[in-house]
C-alpha positions in Angstrom: 45.2 31.6 -48.2 41.9 33.6 -48.7 41.7 36.2 -50.9 39.1 38.3 -52.8 38.7 38.2 -56.7 37.1 41.5 -57.8 35.5 42.4 -61.1 36.9 45.9 -61.6 36.0 46.1 -65.2 34.1 44.6 -67.9 30.9 44.6 -70.0 29.2 42.3 -67.5 29.4 44.8 -64.8 31.7 45.9 -61.9 32.1 45.7 -58.2 31.2 42.0 -57.6 33.6 40.1 -55.4 34.6 36.4 -55.3 36.0 35.1 -52.2 38.7 32.6 -52.8 39.0 30.0 -50.1 41.5 26.9 -50.8 39.5 25.0 -48.1 36.3 25.2 -50.0 37.1 25.4 -53.7 40.8 25.4 -54.6 39.8 25.7 -58.2 37.7 28.3 -60.1 36.9 28.2 -63.7 36.4 31.6 -65.6 34.8 31.9 -68.9 31.6 32.8 -71.1 29.9 29.7 -70.3 27.4 29.3 -67.7 29.2 26.2 -66.6 32.1 28.1 -65.5 32.2 29.4 -61.8 32.9 32.6 -62.7 30.7 33.5 -65.8 31.8 36.8 -68.0 29.3 38.3 -70.1 32.3 39.2 -72.5 31.9 38.2 -76.1 35.7 38.1 -76.2 36.0 35.7 -73.6 36.5 31.9 -74.5 33.7 29.8 -73.1 36.2 28.2 -70.9 39.1 30.8 -70.7 41.3 30.4 -67.8 41.4 28.6 -64.3 42.4 30.4 -60.8 43.5 27.8 -58.8 45.6 26.9 -55.7 48.9 25.6 -56.0 49.4 24.9 -52.3 51.3 27.9 -51.6 49.4 30.8 -53.5 46.8 31.3 -56.2 47.9 31.1 -59.8 45.9 31.8 -63.1 46.2 29.2 -66.1 45.0 30.0 -69.6 43.0 27.1 -71.2 43.9 27.9 -74.7 41.7 30.5 -75.1 41.5 32.5 -78.4 42.3 36.0 -77.2 44.7 35.0 -74.5 44.8 35.8 -70.9 46.9 38.6 -69.4 48.4 39.9 -66.0 49.4 43.5 -65.6 49.2 43.6 -69.3 51.3 40.9 -70.2 50.1 37.8 -71.8 50.6 34.4 -69.6 51.1 30.9 -71.7 51.9 29.1 -68.6 50.5 28.9 -65.0 51.4 32.2 -63.3 51.6 32.9 -59.8 49.4 35.8 -58.4 50.1 38.4 -56.1 47.7 40.8 -54.2 47.1 43.7 -56.5 47.5 41.8 -59.9 45.1 42.5 -62.7 43.9 39.7 -64.9 42.7 40.5 -68.0 40.3 38.5 -69.9 38.8 40.1 -73.2 37.5 43.4 -72.1 37.1 42.2 -68.4 39.6 43.1 -65.7 39.7 41.0 -62.4 41.8 42.2 -59.5 43.1 39.7 -56.7 42.8 41.4 -53.3 44.0 40.5 -49.7 41.2 39.1 -47.5 41.1 41.6 -44.8 38.5 40.0 -42.6 39.6 38.0 -39.5 40.4 34.3 -40.1 37.7 31.7 -39.6 38.7 28.8 -37.6 37.6 25.7 -39.2 36.7 24.3 -35.8 34.2 26.9 -35.0 31.2 28.4 -37.0 31.8 31.5 -39.0 31.4 34.8 -37.1 27.9 36.7 -37.6 27.7 39.2 -40.4 29.0 42.5 -39.3 26.9 45.6 -40.4 28.6 48.0 -42.7 30.0 47.7 -46.2 31.1 44.5 -47.7 34.8 44.1 -48.7 33.6 44.4 -52.4 31.9 47.7 -51.4 35.2 48.9 -49.5 37.2 48.2 -52.7 34.9 49.7 -55.0 34.5 52.8 -52.9 38.0 53.3 -52.6 38.8 53.2 -56.3 35.6 55.1 -57.9 38.0 57.5 -60.3 39.6 54.2 -61.8 36.4 52.5 -62.7 34.9 55.8 -63.8 38.2 56.1 -66.2 37.4 52.6 -67.4 33.8 53.3 -68.2 35.1 56.7 -70.2 37.5 54.3 -72.1 34.7 52.2 -73.1 32.7 55.3 -74.2 35.5 57.1 -76.2 36.5 53.4 -78.0 32.9 53.2 -79.4 32.7 57.0 -80.0 35.9 56.5 -82.4 34.5 53.5 -83.8 31.2 55.5 -84.8 33.3 58.4 -86.2 35.2 56.0 -88.2 32.1 54.3 -89.6 30.6 57.7 -90.6 34.1 58.5 -92.1 34.0 55.3 -94.4 30.5 55.9 -95.3 31.4 59.6 -96.4 34.5 58.4 -98.4 32.8 55.3 -100.1 29.8 57.4 -101.0 31.4 60.5 -102.3 34.0 58.3 -104.5 30.8 57.7 -106.9 29.3 61.1 -106.9 30.3 64.3 -108.9 33.2 66.4 -107.2 33.2 69.5 -109.4 31.1 71.2 -111.9 32.6 73.7 -114.3 30.3 76.2 -116.1 31.3 78.4 -119.1 29.1 81.1 -120.5 29.6 84.5 -122.5 31.2 87.1 -120.2 28.7 89.9 -119.7 31.7 92.2 -119.9 31.6 91.9 -123.7 29.8 94.6 -126.0 26.4 93.5 -126.8 27.1 93.0 -130.6 30.2 90.7 -129.5 28.0 88.9 -126.9 25.4 87.9 -129.8 28.2 86.7 -131.9 29.9 84.6 -129.1 26.4 83.2 -128.0 25.8 82.0 -131.8 29.3 80.4 -131.9 28.6 78.6 -128.7 25.1 77.4 -129.6 26.5 76.2 -132.9 29.7 74.6 -131.2 28.0 73.4 -128.0 24.1 73.3 -128.8 23.8 75.7 -126.0 24.7 79.1 -124.8 26.1 77.6 -121.6 28.6 74.6 -121.3 28.6 72.8 -117.9 31.2 69.9 -117.5 30.6 67.5 -114.5 33.9 65.7 -113.2 33.2 62.6 -111.5 35.1 61.3 -108.4 36.0 58.0 -110.0 37.6 60.1 -112.8 40.3 61.8 -110.6 41.1 60.7 -107.0 37.6 58.6 -106.1 39.6 55.3 -106.7 42.1 56.1 -104.1 39.3 57.5 -101.6 37.4 54.3 -102.4 40.3 52.1 -101.3 40.7 54.3 -98.3 37.1 53.6 -97.3 37.5 49.8 -97.6 40.9 49.7 -95.7 39.5 51.6 -93.0 36.0 49.5 -93.1 38.6 46.4 -92.5 40.5 47.9 -89.8 37.3 49.0 -88.1 35.6 45.4 -88.1 39.0 44.1 -86.7 39.5 46.8 -84.1 35.7 46.4 -82.9 36.5 42.6 -82.2 39.9 43.0 -80.9 38.9 45.8 -78.4 40.8 48.8 -77.4 44.3 47.1 -76.0 46.1 47.9 -79.5 47.0 51.5 -81.0 47.1 50.0 -84.5 43.7 51.2 -85.4 44.3 54.6 -84.3 47.6 54.9 -86.1 45.9 53.6 -89.4 43.0 56.2 -89.1 45.8 58.8 -89.0 48.1 57.6 -91.6 45.7 56.9 -94.2 44.0 60.3 -94.9 47.2 61.9 -94.4 49.0 59.8 -97.2 45.9 60.3 -99.3 46.2 64.0 -98.8 49.9 64.1 -99.5 49.1 62.3 -103.0 46.5 65.0 -103.7 48.7 67.8 -102.6 51.6 66.4 -104.5 49.6 66.2 -107.8 48.3 69.6 -107.3 51.6 71.1 -107.0 52.6 69.2 -110.1 49.8 70.6 -111.9 50.2 74.3 -110.8 54.1 73.9 -112.1 53.0 72.6 -115.3 50.6 75.5 -115.9 53.2 77.9 -115.2 55.4 76.4 -118.0 52.3 76.3 -120.0 52.0 80.2 -119.8 55.3 80.6 -121.2 54.5 78.9 -124.5 54.7 81.1 -127.7 51.8 80.9 -129.9 51.5 82.3 -133.6 52.7 86.0 -134.0 54.8 85.5 -131.1 51.8 85.6 -128.7 52.5 83.7 -125.5 49.9 81.6 -123.8 49.9 84.0 -120.8 48.7 86.7 -123.1 45.9 84.8 -124.7 44.4 83.6 -121.3 43.2 87.1 -120.2 41.6 87.6 -123.6 39.6 84.3 -123.3 38.6 85.1 -119.9 37.3 88.4 -121.1 35.0 86.4 -123.6 33.9 83.6 -121.6 33.2 83.3 -117.9 34.1 80.2 -116.1 32.6 79.2 -112.7 33.9 76.2 -110.5 31.5 74.8 -108.1 32.1 72.1 -105.4 29.7 69.1 -105.5 28.7 66.9 -102.7 31.1 64.2 -103.7 33.9 66.4 -103.0 32.3 67.8 -99.8 31.7 64.2 -98.6 35.2 62.8 -99.4 36.6 66.1 -97.1 34.4 65.3 -94.4 35.4 61.6 -94.6 39.0 62.5 -94.5 38.6 64.7 -91.5 36.3 62.2 -89.4 38.7 59.6 -90.0 41.7 61.8 -88.7 39.4 62.6 -85.8 38.8 59.1 -85.0 42.3 58.1 -85.3 43.3 61.0 -82.5 40.5 59.7 -80.1 41.2 56.0 -80.8 45.0 56.8 -79.8 43.6 58.8 -76.7 41.6 55.6 -75.7 44.7 53.4 -75.8 46.6 56.1 -73.8 44.2 55.7 -71.2 43.8 52.2 -70.9 47.7 51.9 -70.7 47.4 54.3 -67.8 45.0 52.3 -66.1 47.3 49.0 -66.5 50.1 51.1 -64.9 47.9 52.1 -62.0 
């Protein structure tokens, strides 16, 4: 039974057709090696990945112990699998489709018919399904876009962990009377050696270690996902869950600190004064300014970019699943 095996999607190109004729060639080897009958330019395909062979009744596909496995209609096959017209064979990132041989049969007792003008069978199949092939290309573009965004997020998170996050500057308040300003400046000069105090808060002294671990984990997921391809949703889920988890940790700590600050304000000092009454007095003497530095900016950008990579990556997986069902 003659059939067409159409290369529908893959890094090595699309639209190429192979005429399967059991009378001429009952077995076709498929893989990355140039020794195979069908050579795939796919780095995720094994050198000798699978065989397409005639079993006397129909064509079947048999995996040859490949590293990444052979799939038919999205399901991995571990033993010879009988093929039907329309079945989609996935090897690495390449998809082959078995199509019916829709030309008139050629009698073995007479020479083949002359070539007819017009589009070939491969051309008709390719023209009949431009949208599906376009979707495959779109999935690949979106997949590598997500990988690029995740890579930038890893760089931002890893770099931001080692840089200063916050700078606190304290100086004598300009609201004080001149004579009090002079006294306050003298006190600050004697105690701090300057009229202005600057405190740099490094990322590693607060949440930098957490974001650094996040960057390392995301880099590992990125490496595995780039090799494994876009057939799994694990990477997208990890990209979404990890920054959300870190954000929850930071938010929980911020809430705890705010609650402790409220309790601190109710503490009583000498002469029955409360901390809440002293804080406004101190703020009239010292102006405090807080400035976000590049480390915090990079960390926030890295968290947002990792979330974006997760959304795009899950979208790629949904698109691939829809193509398989189609």
